[in-house]
C-alpha positions as CSV (number, residue, x, y, z in Angstrom):
1,M,-0.4,0.1,0.4
2,A,2.8,2.5,0.9
3,K,4.5,1.7,-2.6
4,I,1.4,3.0,-3.9
5,K,1.0,5.6,-2.1
6,D,4.3,7.1,-3.5
7,L,3.7,6.3,-6.5
8,F,1.2,8.8,-6.4
9,R,3.0,11.4,-4.5
10,D,5.3,11.5,-7.6
11,P,4.3,14.4,-10.0
12,L,5.9,12.2,-12.6
13,S,4.1,8.8,-12.1
14,V,0.6,10.8,-11.7
15,V,1.6,12.3,-15.6
16,L,2.9,8.9,-17.2
17,I,-1.1,7.2,-15.6
18,V,-2.7,9.6,-17.3
19,V,-1.1,9.5,-20.5
20,I,-1.4,5.6,-20.0
21,V,-5.0,6.0,-19.2
22,V,-5.6,8.4,-22.1
23,A,-4.1,6.6,-24.9
24,L,-5.9,3.4,-23.9
25,V,-9.3,5.3,-24.0
26,I,-8.1,6.7,-27.3
27,A,-7.2,3.7,-28.3
28,G,-10.7,2.2,-27.4
29,V,-12.1,4.8,-29.6
30,I,-10.6,4.4,-32.6
31,A,-10.7,0.3,-33.0
32,G,-14.5,1.2,-32.1
33,E,-14.1,3.8,-34.9
34,L,-13.1,1.8,-36.9
35,Y,-14.4,-1.8,-36.6
36,G,-18.1,0.7,-36.5
37,R,-17.3,2.0,-40.0
38,N,-15.7,-1.4,-41.4
39,R,-19.4,-3.1,-40.2
40,A,-21.4,-0.1,-41.9
41,N,-19.7,-0.4,-45.3
42,S,-20.2,-4.0,-45.2
43,V,-23.9,-3.6,-44.5
44,V,-24.5,-1.1,-47.2
45,A,-22.4,-2.9,-49.7
46,N,-24.3,-5.6,-49.0
47,A,-28.1,-3.8,-50.1
48,V,-26.3,-2.3,-53.1
49,Q,-25.1,-5.7,-54.5
50,C,-28.4,-7.1,-53.9
51,V,-30.5,-4.2,-55.6
52,V,-27.6,-3.9,-58.6
53,Q,-26.2,-7.5,-58.7
54,D,-22.9,-6.2,-59.1
55,Q,-20.0,-5.9,-56.1
56,A,-19.4,-2.4,-54.7
57,D,-17.3,-0.3,-52.5
58,V,-18.6,2.3,-49.5
59,S,-17.2,4.4,-47.1
60,F,-18.9,7.0,-44.6
61,G,-18.0,10.6,-44.1
62,V,-14.8,11.1,-42.0
63,W,-17.2,14.1,-39.9
64,P,-18.7,13.5,-37.7
65,P,-17.0,10.3,-36.2
66,F,-19.1,6.8,-37.6
67,L,-20.2,6.8,-33.6
68,M,-21.9,9.5,-33.5
69,Q,-23.5,9.5,-36.9
70,H,-24.0,5.7,-35.3
71,I,-25.6,6.6,-32.4
72,S,-27.6,9.3,-33.6
73,G,-28.3,7.6,-36.6
74,H,-28.4,10.6,-38.9
75,Y,-25.1,9.6,-41.5
76,T,-24.3,12.7,-43.0
77,N,-22.5,11.4,-46.1
78,I,-21.8,8.3,-47.7
79,H,-20.3,7.4,-51.5
80,I,-20.7,4.4,-53.1
81,E,-18.9,3.0,-56.5
82,T,-19.3,-0.2,-57.8
83,A,-17.1,-2.5,-59.7
84,G,-18.2,-2.1,-63.3
85,N,-19.5,-5.4,-64.2
86,Q,-23.1,-4.9,-64.3
87,V,-26.6,-3.2,-63.3
88,R,-29.0,-5.8,-63.3
89,D,-29.1,-7.2,-66.8
90,A,-27.0,-4.2,-68.2
91,K,-23.3,-5.6,-68.8
92,G,-20.7,-3.0,-68.7
93,M,-22.3,-0.1,-66.4
94,K,-20.7,1.8,-63.3
95,L,-22.7,3.2,-60.5
96,N,-20.8,6.3,-58.5
97,I,-23.4,7.3,-55.8
98,S,-23.0,10.3,-53.2
99,I,-26.0,9.8,-50.4
100,E,-26.5,12.6,-48.0
101,D,-28.7,12.9,-45.1
102,V,-29.6,9.6,-44.1
103,R,-31.7,9.1,-41.2
104,L,-32.7,5.7,-39.3
105,E,-36.3,6.3,-38.1
106,D,-38.1,3.0,-37.7
107,T,-42.0,3.6,-39.0
108,A,-45.4,2.2,-39.8
109,N,-43.8,2.2,-43.9
110,S,-40.3,3.1,-43.6
111,S,-37.0,2.2,-42.0
112,G,-35.9,6.1,-42.1
113,T,-35.1,8.8,-44.9
114,I,-32.2,9.7,-47.6
115,G,-32.1,13.4,-48.2
116,K,-30.5,12.9,-51.8
117,L,-28.9,10.2,-53.8
118,V,-27.0,11.5,-56.9
119,A,-26.2,8.4,-59.3
120,N,-23.5,9.0,-61.8
121,I,-23.8,6.1,-64.3
122,T,-21.5,5.3,-67.1
123,W,-22.3,2.5,-70.0
124,S,-19.7,1.2,-72.3
125,A,-20.3,0.8,-75.6
126,D,-19.0,-2.8,-75.4
127,G,-21.7,-3.0,-72.6
128,I,-23.9,-1.9,-74.6
129,K,-23.6,-4.5,-77.4
130,Q,-23.2,-7.3,-75.1
131,T,-26.6,-6.5,-73.0
132,I,-28.5,-6.1,-76.2
133,Q,-27.6,-9.0,-77.2
134,D,-28.3,-11.0,-74.6
135,A,-31.8,-8.9,-73.9
136,V,-33.5,-7.6,-76.9
137,P,-35.5,-10.5,-79.0
138,L,-34.9,-10.0,-82.7
139,V,-32.6,-6.7,-83.0
140,G,-29.6,-8.5,-80.4
141,A,-29.1,-11.1,-83.3
142,F,-28.4,-8.5,-85.9
143,V,-25.7,-6.3,-83.8
144,T,-22.0,-7.1,-84.0
145,G,-21.0,-4.1,-82.5
146,V,-21.8,-0.5,-81.1
147,S,-20.2,2.6,-81.9
148,T,-21.2,6.4,-80.5
149,N,-21.3,9.9,-81.8
150,P,-21.2,12.3,-79.4
151,S,-21.7,15.2,-81.2
152,A,-25.1,14.0,-82.6
153,G,-25.6,12.6,-79.7
154,T,-26.7,9.1,-80.8
155,I,-25.1,5.7,-80.7
156,E,-24.9,2.9,-83.7
157,L,-25.9,-0.8,-83.7
158,E,-23.8,-2.3,-86.4
159,G,-24.9,-5.5,-87.8
160,A,-23.4,-7.5,-90.8
161,L,-26.9,-6.6,-92.8
162,G,-27.2,-2.8,-91.8
163,S,-27.4,-0.5,-88.9
164,I,-29.4,1.0,-86.5
165,T,-29.1,4.6,-84.9
166,A,-30.6,5.6,-82.1
167,K,-30.3,8.6,-79.4
168,P,-30.5,7.7,-76.0
169,T,-33.3,10.1,-74.3
170,V,-34.9,11.0,-71.1
171,E,-38.4,9.3,-71.0
172,D,-40.8,8.5,-68.2
173,D,-38.4,8.7,-65.4
174,G,-36.5,6.3,-67.4
175,I,-33.5,6.3,-70.6
176,A,-35.0,5.3,-73.8
177,L,-33.3,5.1,-77.2
178,Q,-35.3,6.8,-80.1
179,V,-34.9,5.2,-83.4
180,T,-33.8,7.9,-85.8
181,Q,-32.0,6.0,-88.8
182,L,-32.2,2.6,-89.9
183,T,-30.0,1.5,-92.6
184,G,-29.7,-2.1,-95.1
185,L,-31.8,-4.0,-92.8
186,G,-34.3,-3.9,-95.1
187,F,-37.1,-6.6,-95.0
188,S,-35.0,-8.7,-92.6
189,L,-35.9,-6.1,-89.8
190,P,-39.3,-3.9,-90.4
191,R,-39.0,-0.3,-88.6
192,E,-42.2,-1.0,-86.8
193,M,-40.5,-4.1,-84.8
194,V,-37.1,-2.3,-83.8
195,Q,-39.0,0.9,-81.5
196,P,-41.1,-1.0,-79.7
197,A,-37.9,-4.2,-79.0
198,L,-35.7,-1.2,-78.5
199,D,-38.5,0.8,-75.6
200,A,-39.0,-2.8,-74.0
201,F,-35.4,-3.1,-73.3
202,T,-34.8,0.2,-71.8
203,S,-38.0,0.1,-69.9
204,Q,-36.6,-3.2,-68.2
205,L,-33.1,-1.7,-67.5
206,T,-33.7,1.9,-66.0
207,K,-37.1,2.2,-64.6
208,D,-38.3,1.1,-61.4
209,Y,-35.5,1.6,-59.1
210,P,-36.6,1.4,-55.2
211,L,-36.1,4.8,-53.3
212,G,-38.3,6.5,-56.6
213,V,-35.0,7.0,-57.8
214,H,-34.9,8.3,-61.9
215,A,-33.4,9.4,-64.4
216,D,-32.4,13.2,-65.0
217,S,-29.8,13.4,-67.9
218,V,-28.1,11.0,-70.2
219,Q,-25.0,12.5,-72.5
220,V,-23.4,10.0,-75.1
221,T,-19.3,10.0,-74.9
222,D,-16.4,8.5,-77.1
223,D,-16.8,5.7,-75.0
224,G,-20.4,4.6,-74.3
225,V,-23.4,6.3,-72.4
226,V,-23.4,8.5,-68.9
227,S,-26.2,9.5,-67.3
228,Q,-27.6,10.7,-64.1
229,F,-30.2,9.4,-61.8
230,S,-31.3,11.1,-58.6
231,T,-33.9,11.6,-55.7
232,Q,-34.7,13.5,-52.8
233,N,-36.5,12.4,-49.4
234,A,-37.4,9.2,-50.3
235,A,-38.3,6.4,-47.9
236,M,-36.5,3.6,-47.2
237,P,-38.7,0.6,-47.5
238,K,-38.7,-2.1,-45.1
239,A,-37.2,-5.4,-44.9
240,Q,-40.7,-7.0,-45.8
241,Q,-41.1,-4.4,-48.6
242,D,-37.6,-4.9,-50.0
243,P,-35.1,-7.9,-49.2
244,C,-32.0,-6.4,-50.2
245,F,-32.6,-3.6,-47.3
246,A,-33.5,-6.3,-44.8
247,G,-29.7,-5.7,-43.4
248,L,-29.8,-2.1,-42.7
């Protein structure tokens, strides 16, 4: 006992003890912060992967500290980036998503709200070709390549028997491919069959996303097509409404 009392009489010993205790507390907080972030990243990544059917990396904003965000149930910003293999059945599509003001609050109809979500999407010309070949009846059988014309804002579906020129546009909250020219396909693929096939294709791929996500803009580039989708003040579905959100 005497030795312990002597230890606390020594100012240097007291300082060392305080420093050690503070260091242990800080280490524990940092460990908790890192574990919480990694766990949250994994949970959100699993939900995104379930929706888009591709690998995803997730990171939460550095401030305020994640533990504070978790305790309050208010997450200031989240960044998500997919691998670029596909989004649903769209091959070669990549998402870069920014989410702001997420508030977890369990109600009868939702598990929380998202203040703002903006998704920037890139879709490569080769990915468009693969997707059309796999997913569009009749048209897909003719397509052997896809090229882009940024100045005209069009893409060309190329085939051995001719080509289809189409202009990507925003329509009914999704992306549509409006046929502007049909060359050389003639009797093998009548014009009146091409547009409905492309309409069904784009409707399946770019509409009916969760959270009310809808298309804002689309642009043709040298490498493919880029677009922006977004939503604001969206209610997060409960697990029974969408199993992809079951782990959140």
